[in-house]
C-alpha positions as CSV (number, residue, x, y, z in Angstrom):
1,M,-32.3,-35.2,3.0
2,T,-30.5,-32.5,4.8
3,T,-30.6,-30.2,1.9
4,A,-34.1,-30.3,2.1
5,L,-33.7,-29.1,5.7
6,L,-31.7,-27.0,5.5
7,L,-33.5,-24.9,2.4
8,V,-36.9,-25.1,4.9
9,S,-34.7,-23.6,7.4
10,L,-33.0,-20.6,4.9
11,V,-37.1,-19.2,3.4
12,E,-37.8,-19.5,7.5
13,R,-35.0,-17.4,8.0
14,L,-35.8,-15.1,5.2
15,S,-39.1,-14.7,5.4
16,Q,-38.6,-12.8,8.8
17,A,-39.8,-9.2,9.1
18,N,-36.7,-8.3,10.9
19,V,-34.5,-10.1,8.6
20,I,-36.7,-8.4,5.2
21,I,-35.5,-4.8,6.9
22,G,-32.0,-5.4,7.2
23,I,-32.0,-6.3,4.1
24,V,-33.8,-3.6,2.8
25,L,-31.4,-1.2,5.0
26,C,-28.9,-2.9,3.8
27,A,-29.6,-2.4,0.3
28,I,-30.6,1.4,1.3
29,G,-27.2,2.1,2.7
30,I,-24.9,0.4,0.1
31,A,-27.0,2.2,-2.5
32,V,-25.9,5.3,-0.2
33,A,-22.7,4.6,-0.6
34,F,-21.8,4.0,-4.1
35,L,-23.4,7.6,-5.3
36,A,-22.0,9.7,-2.6
37,R,-20.2,11.1,-5.0
38,R,-23.0,11.5,-7.5
39,I,-24.8,13.3,-4.2
40,A,-21.7,15.3,-2.9
41,C,-22.5,16.9,-7.1
42,A,-25.5,17.6,-6.5
43,A,-24.9,19.5,-3.6
44,R,-21.7,22.0,-4.6
45,K,-23.4,21.6,-7.8
46,A,-19.3,20.6,-9.2
47,D,-18.1,18.3,-11.9
48,K,-15.8,17.3,-9.6
49,V,-15.5,17.0,-5.9
50,P,-12.2,16.6,-3.7
51,N,-12.1,13.2,-1.9
52,D,-11.5,14.6,0.8
53,D,-15.4,17.0,0.9
54,T,-16.9,16.9,3.8
55,I,-20.3,16.2,1.8
56,L,-18.6,13.0,0.3
57,I,-17.0,11.5,3.1
58,T,-20.2,12.6,5.2
59,T,-22.1,10.1,2.7
60,K,-20.1,7.3,2.7
61,V,-20.3,7.5,6.3
62,I,-23.8,7.0,6.9
63,G,-24.3,4.8,3.6
64,L,-22.1,2.8,6.1
65,I,-24.2,3.3,9.2
66,F,-27.4,1.9,7.4
67,I,-25.2,-1.3,6.2
68,V,-23.8,-1.8,10.0
69,V,-27.2,-1.2,11.7
70,A,-28.9,-3.2,9.1
71,L,-26.4,-6.3,10.3
72,V,-27.4,-5.8,14.1
73,V,-30.8,-5.6,12.7
74,M,-30.6,-9.4,11.6
75,I,-29.1,-10.3,14.1
76,I,-31.5,-9.5,16.4
77,Q,-34.1,-12.9,16.7
């Protein structure tokens, strides 16, 4: 009985607009963070980019900012 109530609560929570927006923002942030090296290679038009490249670091930071904003949006009701 309690698991059914928990499941209904979970479904209600996941169907809220702010949670859906947060999940989308988090997915975008994860994708940007994982693809940062490819984005930097495409921007620099080079095969390899060093780890201290400014475009690489900036792209990873932007991805992490998306993730943090997504968490904040999901918490706000």
